[in-house]
VOGUGU-700598 format. One line per field, with one value per residue: residue number from 1; residue in three letters; chain; x, y, z of N, C-alpha, C in turn. Coordinates in steps of 0.1 Angstrom, whole numbers, plus 5000, padded with zeros to 4 digits. Layout:
<sites>
seq: (NUM,...) $
type: (ALA,...) $
mol: (A,...) $
n.xx: (X,...) $
n.yy: (Y,...) $
n.zz: (Z,...) $
ca.xx: (X,...) $
ca.yy: (Y,...) $
ca.zz: (Z,...) $
c.xx: (X,...) $
c.yy: (Y,...) $
c.zz: (Z,...) $
</sites>
This chain:
<sites>
seq: (1,2,3,4,5,6,7,8,9,10,11,12,13,14,15,16,17,18,19,20,21,22,23,24,25,26,27,28,29,30,31,32,33,34,35,36,37,38,39,40,41,42,43,44,45,46,47,48,49,50,51,52,53,54,55,56,57,58,59,60,61,62,63,64,65,66,67,68,69,70,71,72,73,74,75,76,77,78,79,80,81,82,83,84,85,86,87,88,89,90,91,92,93,94,95,96,97,98,99,100,101,102,103,104,105,106,107,108,109,110,111,112,113,114,115,116,117,118,119,120,121,122,123,124,125,126,127,128,129,130,131,132,133,134,135,136,137,138,139,140,141,142,143,144,145,146,147,148,149,150,151,152,153,154,155,156,157,158,159,160,161,162,163,164,165,166,167,168,169,170,171,172,173,174,175,176,177,178,179,180,181,182,183,184,185,186,187,188,189,190,191,192,193,194,195,196,197,198,199,200,201,202,203,204,205,206,207,208,209,210,211,212,213,214,215,216,217,218,219,220,221,222,223,224,225,226,227,228,229,230,231,232,233) $
type: (MET,THR,PRO,GLU,ARG,TYR,ARG,ARG,ILE,CYS,ASP,THR,LEU,ASP,ARG,ARG,GLN,PRO,ASP,LEU,THR,VAL,ILE,MET,ASP,GLY,VAL,HIS,LYS,PRO,HIS,ASN,ILE,ALA,ALA,ILE,VAL,ARG,THR,CYS,ASP,ALA,VAL,GLY,ILE,LEU,ASP,VAL,HIS,ALA,ILE,LEU,PRO,ASN,ASN,ARG,ALA,ARG,MET,ALA,ALA,GLY,THR,ALA,MET,GLY,SER,GLN,ARG,TRP,VAL,GLN,VAL,HIS,LYS,ARG,ASP,GLU,SER,SER,SER,VAL,ILE,ARG,GLU,LEU,GLN,GLY,GLN,GLY,VAL,GLN,VAL,LEU,ALA,ALA,HIS,LEU,SER,ASP,THR,ALA,VAL,PRO,TYR,ARG,GLU,VAL,ASP,TYR,THR,ARG,PRO,THR,ALA,LEU,LEU,LEU,GLY,THR,GLU,LYS,PHE,GLY,VAL,SER,ASP,GLU,ALA,ALA,ALA,ALA,VAL,ASP,GLN,HIS,VAL,VAL,ILE,PRO,MET,MET,GLY,MET,VAL,GLU,SER,PHE,ASN,VAL,SER,VAL,ALA,ALA,ALA,ILE,ILE,LEU,ALA,GLU,ALA,CYS,GLU,GLN,ARG,ARG,ALA,LYS,GLY,PHE,TYR,ASP,GLN,PRO,ARG,ILE,ASP,PRO,ALA,ARG,TYR,GLN,ASP,LEU,LEU,PHE,ARG,TRP,GLY,HIS,GLN,LYS,ILE,ALA,ARG,LEU,CYS,ASP,ALA,GLU,GLY,VAL,PRO,TYR,PRO,VAL,LEU,ASP,ASP,GLU,GLY,GLN,VAL,LYS,ASP,SER,ALA,ALA,LEU,THR,ALA,LEU,LEU,ARG,GLN,ARG,HIS,SER,PRO,ASP,PRO,GLU,VAL) $
mol: (A,A,A,A,A,A,A,A,A,A,A,A,A,A,A,A,A,A,A,A,A,A,A,A,A,A,A,A,A,A,A,A,A,A,A,A,A,A,A,A,A,A,A,A,A,A,A,A,A,A,A,A,A,A,A,A,A,A,A,A,A,A,A,A,A,A,A,A,A,A,A,A,A,A,A,A,A,A,A,A,A,A,A,A,A,A,A,A,A,A,A,A,A,A,A,A,A,A,A,A,A,A,A,A,A,A,A,A,A,A,A,A,A,A,A,A,A,A,A,A,A,A,A,A,A,A,A,A,A,A,A,A,A,A,A,A,A,A,A,A,A,A,A,A,A,A,A,A,A,A,A,A,A,A,A,A,A,A,A,A,A,A,A,A,A,A,A,A,A,A,A,A,A,A,A,A,A,A,A,A,A,A,A,A,A,A,A,A,A,A,A,A,A,A,A,A,A,A,A,A,A,A,A,A,A,A,A,A,A,A,A,A,A,A,A,A,A,A,A,A,A,A,A,A,A,A,A,A,A,A,A,A,A) $
n.xx: (4988,4975,4989,4978,4972,4994,5006,4993,4995,5021,5018,5002,5025,5046,5037,5036,5038,5069,5077,5056,5032,5007,4995,4973,4961,4952,4927,4901,4873,4859,4847,4860,4887,4889,4880,4902,4926,4917,4912,4945,4953,4941,4954,4986,4998,5020,5026,5013,5006,4997,4979,4965,4935,4940,4917,4884,4878,4907,4904,4882,4893,4915,4907,4894,4918,4931,4920,4932,4948,4966,4980,5006,5001,5016,5011,5011,5023,5023,5025,5038,5071,5067,5061,5089,5105,5096,5104,5131,5139,5135,5112,5083,5062,5024,4996,4963,4946,4928,4941,4962,4980,4978,4977,4961,4950,4962,4984,5007,5038,5035,5051,5074,5090,5065,5042,5012,4993,4963,4942,4914,4883,4867,4881,4901,4935,4958,4971,4998,5010,5004,5023,5047,5046,5053,5039,5004,4975,4946,4909,4895,4862,4830,4802,4785,4796,4829,4850,4854,4841,4869,4876,4866,4882,4909,4906,4904,4928,4949,4941,4948,4980,4982,4977,4996,5020,5016,5016,5039,5052,5060,5047,5055,5074,5090,5094,5097,5123,5143,5144,5122,5105,5101,5095,5070,5058,5057,5048,5018,5011,5015,5001,4995,5014,5034,5028,5034,5060,5075,5062,5073,5104,5115,5131,5115,5104,5120,5103,5094,5095,5067,5055,5055,5063,5097,5116,5125,5142,5143,5118,5105,5115,5103,5074,5076,5073,5052,5036,5039,5033,5026,5056,5049,5020) $
n.yy: (4771,4763,4740,4752,4778,4788,4789,4808,4829,4834,4840,4859,4878,4876,4890,4917,4950,4971,4998,5007,5031,5049,5080,5095,5122,5135,5128,5113,5102,5071,5054,5059,5055,5033,5019,5027,5017,4990,4987,4992,4966,4950,4954,4949,4965,4976,4994,5023,5055,5081,5111,5125,5146,5165,5161,5153,5135,5122,5098,5081,5077,5061,5040,5026,5022,5004,4983,4968,4944,4933,4951,4981,5007,5037,5068,5097,5131,5153,5164,5174,5164,5138,5139,5144,5127,5105,5115,5116,5087,5082,5082,5093,5115,5120,5140,5135,5158,5185,5208,5233,5223,5196,5160,5136,5105,5085,5086,5085,5070,5044,5019,5035,5042,5047,5070,5077,5108,5118,5139,5159,5146,5167,5195,5184,5181,5202,5233,5236,5212,5206,5222,5207,5183,5160,5157,5167,5146,5140,5125,5118,5137,5129,5139,5166,5169,5176,5158,5124,5103,5104,5078,5060,5073,5065,5040,5039,5051,5033,5012,5015,5015,4993,4978,4984,4976,4952,4941,4948,4924,4927,4917,4891,4879,4878,4909,4924,4929,4906,4901,4913,4904,4877,4886,4895,4873,4857,4872,4876,4847,4838,4855,4856,4847,4861,4885,4882,4875,4903,4919,4911,4911,4887,4871,4865,4827,4805,4799,4763,4745,4744,4763,4762,4762,4757,4747,4771,4780,4807,4812,4789,4791,4813,4807,4785,4802,4821,4801,4786,4777,4807,4811,4824,4821) $
n.zz: (5087,5055,5028,5000,5006,5012,4994,4975,4988,4986,4955,4953,4963,4945,4928,4934,4935,4940,4933,4926,4941,4962,4969,4995,5001,5024,5022,5035,5043,5052,5033,5012,5011,5021,4995,4979,4992,4989,4960,4953,4961,4947,4920,4928,4945,4974,4987,5007,5007,5034,5044,5065,5075,5104,5124,5135,5119,5112,5131,5125,5097,5101,5111,5091,5077,5090,5090,5066,5057,5034,5023,5030,5052,5052,5077,5074,5079,5065,5029,5012,5023,5017,4986,4979,4990,4979,4953,4955,4951,4929,4917,4900,4907,4901,4898,4901,4891,4878,4855,4835,4827,4824,4814,4798,4814,4803,4787,4800,4812,4828,4836,4845,4882,4900,4918,4927,4934,4955,4958,4983,4986,4990,4982,4964,4951,4967,4963,4971,4970,4945,4926,4936,4925,4898,4874,4860,4861,4840,4838,4814,4802,4800,4807,4826,4852,4867,4878,4889,4915,4942,4942,4928,4906,4914,4906,4881,4870,4882,4869,4842,4852,4859,4840,4815,4830,4830,4807,4799,4815,4841,4864,4860,4875,4910,4925,4950,4971,4989,5014,5026,5016,5030,5052,5052,5041,5063,5082,5068,5065,5092,5114,5137,5155,5144,5155,5181,5184,5173,5196,5218,5206,5193,5168,5133,5128,5104,5078,5061,5033,5027,5044,5069,5100,5106,5133,5160,5184,5201,5197,5205,5235,5241,5241,5255,5287,5283,5285,5308,5347,5366,5386,5413,5419) $
ca.xx: (4985,4973,4999,4966,4974,5008,5008,4982,5000,5037,5015,5006,5039,5055,5031,5038,5053,5071,5077,5038,5021,4994,4998,4965,4965,4934,4912,4892,4860,4864,4844,4873,4899,4890,4878,4916,4935,4913,4920,4957,4956,4939,4966,4996,5005,5024,5023,5004,5011,4982,4979,4949,4937,4940,4903,4881,4877,4914,4902,4872,4901,4926,4901,4891,4932,4938,4912,4933,4957,4977,4984,5008,4993,5017,5007,5024,5024,5021,5027,5056,5081,5064,5066,5102,5110,5099,5110,5148,5141,5134,5097,5075,5049,5015,4985,4950,4946,4927,4951,4962,4993,4978,4977,4950,4960,4965,4993,5015,5043,5033,5062,5083,5081,5058,5036,4997,4988,4949,4935,4906,4871,4857,4888,4910,4949,4964,4979,5014,5012,5000,5035,5053,5046,5060,5027,4994,4970,4928,4904,4890,4850,4819,4792,4782,4807,4842,4854,4849,4848,4883,4879,4868,4893,4920,4907,4907,4944,4953,4941,4958,4990,4983,4974,5009,5027,5015,5022,5057,5064,5063,5039,5058,5086,5091,5099,5097,5135,5140,5141,5111,5094,5100,5091,5057,5053,5054,5032,5007,5008,5012,5000,4992,5028,5041,5028,5036,5076,5070,5055,5088,5115,5119,5127,5106,5113,5121,5092,5096,5085,5051,5050,5054,5071,5108,5114,5129,5151,5139,5100,5100,5115,5093,5060,5070,5078,5042,5024,5040,5029,5035,5061,5046,5011) $
ca.yy: (4776,4752,4746,4761,4792,4796,4792,4824,4842,4834,4843,4875,4885,4875,4901,4930,4961,4983,5005,5014,5034,5060,5091,5100,5135,5147,5118,5111,5095,5059,5042,5065,5049,5014,5014,5029,5005,4976,4987,4993,4954,4944,4961,4946,4977,4972,5007,5036,5068,5091,5125,5126,5159,5169,5165,5139,5123,5110,5085,5070,5070,5054,5026,5022,5017,4997,4970,4967,4935,4934,4965,4989,5019,5044,5074,5106,5143,5163,5156,5175,5155,5122,5136,5151,5113,5097,5117,5117,5078,5086,5081,5104,5119,5122,5141,5134,5172,5192,5221,5242,5214,5182,5148,5126,5099,5071,5093,5089,5057,5039,5015,5042,5038,5059,5078,5085,5116,5117,5152,5157,5148,5184,5203,5181,5189,5215,5243,5233,5198,5206,5225,5200,5165,5161,5161,5165,5141,5140,5116,5133,5136,5130,5148,5178,5166,5182,5149,5110,5101,5103,5064,5058,5080,5061,5025,5038,5052,5025,5001,5016,5013,4978,4971,4988,4968,4933,4942,4946,4913,4932,4911,4875,4877,4888,4924,4927,4927,4892,4899,4919,4891,4865,4890,4899,4859,4852,4880,4871,4835,4833,4868,4859,4844,4873,4900,4874,4879,4917,4923,4905,4915,4878,4871,4855,4817,4802,4789,4752,4740,4740,4777,4758,4771,4754,4749,4786,4781,4816,4813,4779,4792,4823,4797,4778,4808,4819,4789,4781,4784,4815,4806,4829,4818) $
ca.zz: (5073,5045,5013,4992,5010,5017,4978,4976,4995,4974,4938,4957,4965,4935,4920,4944,4927,4953,4928,4924,4952,4956,4986,4998,5008,5029,5016,5052,5044,5058,5025,5002,5024,5023,4980,4972,4991,4982,4944,4953,4965,4933,4910,4931,4950,4985,5002,5004,5021,5039,5051,5072,5085,5119,5130,5143,5110,5111,5138,5114,5083,5103,5112,5080,5068,5097,5084,5052,5059,5026,5019,5042,5049,5066,5082,5071,5086,5054,5015,5010,5024,5009,4977,4983,4992,4964,4939,4954,4945,4914,4913,4892,4919,4895,4908,4898,4894,4865,4853,4823,4822,4825,4805,4801,4820,4795,4776,4810,4813,4846,4838,4854,4889,4901,4927,4921,4944,4953,4967,4995,4985,4985,4973,4956,4955,4974,4954,4971,4964,4925,4922,4936,4920,4885,4863,4865,4846,4844,4835,4801,4811,4789,4812,4832,4858,4860,4880,4896,4930,4942,4946,4913,4899,4919,4897,4868,4864,4884,4859,4832,4849,4858,4821,4813,4837,4828,4794,4801,4823,4852,4875,4862,4882,4919,4923,4963,4979,4993,5030,5029,5008,5036,5061,5046,5039,5077,5088,5059,5064,5104,5120,5157,5160,5139,5168,5192,5180,5175,5210,5225,5202,5187,5153,5128,5127,5092,5071,5051,5019,5026,5047,5081,5106,5112,5151,5164,5199,5210,5197,5214,5246,5243,5243,5276,5291,5281,5295,5321,5357,5374,5403,5425,5427) $
c.xx: (4985,4987,4991,4971,4985,5012,5005,4989,5016,5034,5016,5015,5044,5047,5029,5044,5057,5075,5064,5035,5017,4998,4980,4965,4952,4924,4912,4882,4864,4860,4859,4879,4902,4889,4891,4922,4929,4915,4932,4962,4953,4949,4978,5002,5009,5019,5016,5008,4999,4984,4970,4950,4934,4928,4894,4879,4890,4908,4893,4884,4910,4921,4901,4909,4936,4933,4920,4949,4970,4982,4989,5006,5003,5012,5011,5017,5020,5028,5038,5067,5081,5066,5083,5111,5111,5103,5127,5148,5139,5118,5092,5062,5037,5003,4975,4943,4941,4931,4952,4974,4990,4972,4965,4960,4968,4980,5008,5021,5042,5048,5072,5084,5075,5044,5020,4995,4976,4949,4921,4894,4866,4869,4902,4926,4952,4968,4995,5016,5011,5014,5043,5055,5053,5049,5013,4988,4954,4922,4895,4872,4836,4804,4794,4794,4819,4854,4850,4849,4863,4883,4885,4880,4906,4916,4905,4922,4950,4956,4947,4970,4993,4986,4990,5015,5026,5019,5037,5060,5062,5054,5043,5067,5085,5100,5104,5115,5135,5142,5128,5096,5091,5096,5077,5049,5049,5046,5021,5001,5006,5010,5002,5008,5034,5040,5033,5054,5078,5068,5070,5103,5122,5121,5122,5111,5111,5114,5102,5092,5072,5044,5048,5063,5079,5107,5127,5128,5145,5121,5094,5099,5105,5076,5058,5071,5062,5032,5031,5036,5033,5040,5054,5031,5009) $
c.yy: (4767,4755,4752,4776,4798,4797,4802,4834,4841,4844,4856,4885,4881,4883,4915,4939,4975,4993,5014,5020,5044,5069,5096,5111,5143,5139,5110,5104,5074,5049,5047,5054,5034,5013,5014,5019,4992,4976,4986,4973,4949,4945,4956,4954,4974,4980,5016,5047,5078,5095,5123,5135,5156,5172,5152,5129,5116,5097,5074,5071,5059,5045,5018,5015,5005,4981,4964,4958,4935,4945,4975,5000,5029,5060,5083,5122,5147,5159,5162,5169,5141,5130,5140,5137,5108,5098,5117,5099,5074,5081,5091,5105,5126,5127,5143,5154,5180,5209,5223,5227,5199,5174,5140,5111,5086,5073,5093,5070,5053,5026,5021,5039,5054,5060,5084,5092,5124,5132,5149,5152,5159,5195,5201,5184,5200,5218,5239,5215,5195,5208,5218,5188,5171,5162,5159,5153,5142,5122,5122,5123,5138,5137,5158,5178,5174,5164,5135,5116,5099,5086,5059,5063,5073,5047,5030,5045,5043,5008,5003,5014,4997,4971,4976,4977,4955,4926,4939,4936,4915,4923,4896,4871,4884,4899,4928,4923,4914,4889,4907,4912,4880,4872,4891,4882,4858,4860,4879,4857,4832,4848,4865,4854,4858,4886,4893,4876,4894,4921,4919,4906,4898,4878,4862,4839,4812,4794,4775,4756,4748,4753,4771,4765,4760,4760,4759,4784,4793,4816,4803,4780,4803,4818,4792,4784,4815,4813,4777,4789,4796,4812,4810,4830,4811) $
c.zz: (5063,5033,5002,4994,5009,4998,4971,4977,4987,4962,4945,4956,4956,4928,4924,4936,4937,4947,4920,4935,4951,4973,4985,5006,5011,5027,5034,5051,5040,5042,5012,5004,5018,5005,4973,4977,4991,4966,4946,4957,4955,4921,4916,4942,4967,4998,4996,5015,5024,5046,5056,5079,5097,5127,5136,5130,5107,5119,5126,5104,5089,5107,5101,5073,5076,5094,5073,5059,5048,5024,5033,5038,5060,5067,5083,5076,5074,5042,5010,5009,5020,4992,4975,4982,4983,4950,4942,4951,4935,4908,4907,4899,4902,4903,4901,4901,4878,4864,4837,4817,4818,4816,4807,4805,4814,4787,4790,4809,4828,4845,4844,4865,4892,4913,4923,4938,4944,4966,4975,4986,4979,4974,4963,4960,4958,4962,4959,4969,4950,4923,4926,4928,4905,4873,4870,4856,4849,4834,4824,4807,4799,4792,4818,4842,4855,4870,4885,4910,4929,4944,4932,4907,4896,4910,4887,4861,4871,4874,4848,4834,4855,4845,4817,4820,4831,4815,4789,4807,4837,4869,4868,4870,4897,4919,4941,4966,4988,5012,5035,5026,5022,5048,5061,5047,5049,5082,5079,5069,5082,5116,5134,5159,5151,5152,5180,5193,5180,5190,5216,5217,5197,5173,5144,5125,5106,5087,5062,5039,5016,5034,5061,5087,5111,5127,5152,5183,5205,5208,5206,5232,5252,5248,5255,5277,5292,5287,5302,5337,5360,5387,5414,5427,5428) $
</sites>
């Protein structure tokens, strides 16, 4: 890893927002998933929760999520437990959902810990999820259609969240727990070594001030074992 890449990774981690997330509740088209995750990366989101339909679309959608390296996508079985879990952590859960109680998306305070829930492409937010969230938000429409494409809606709302947080200085200092910061720094900077350590249960080595791997006895022993001739051959 070059010093320039190391600094870029550190700068990106410094701007990550651990208390801003997205719940994709049944979004299953790969291009929509990829677009939403790309937007999440752009506004500094670290974690995304995905509830996938239990059908043939699940594999295609999972492939789209697996291609995203900079945002951690957590596959979940159903939305209610995710909503309750986040609410229990003090997170306001907002659903992009047209209803009698919905408010324009710009009227929400996104500097609070926030999760944005997005429903399926065809049917939108389910009745169960709509009843469980804290607030419904809408994007005012000026044409004949009632809503934007789900990935476009995500981008519009998250851009507002990003702007509010930027204005309050949320991107000016690291906000991730230090232990997780170091874990992600190593994973992002030394992907192959991280996979090897994960497979063998070896702790990640410490990095120096330029992002290079310091000497690790456990890692050195593992690499020697991997490259030594098989005595039985």
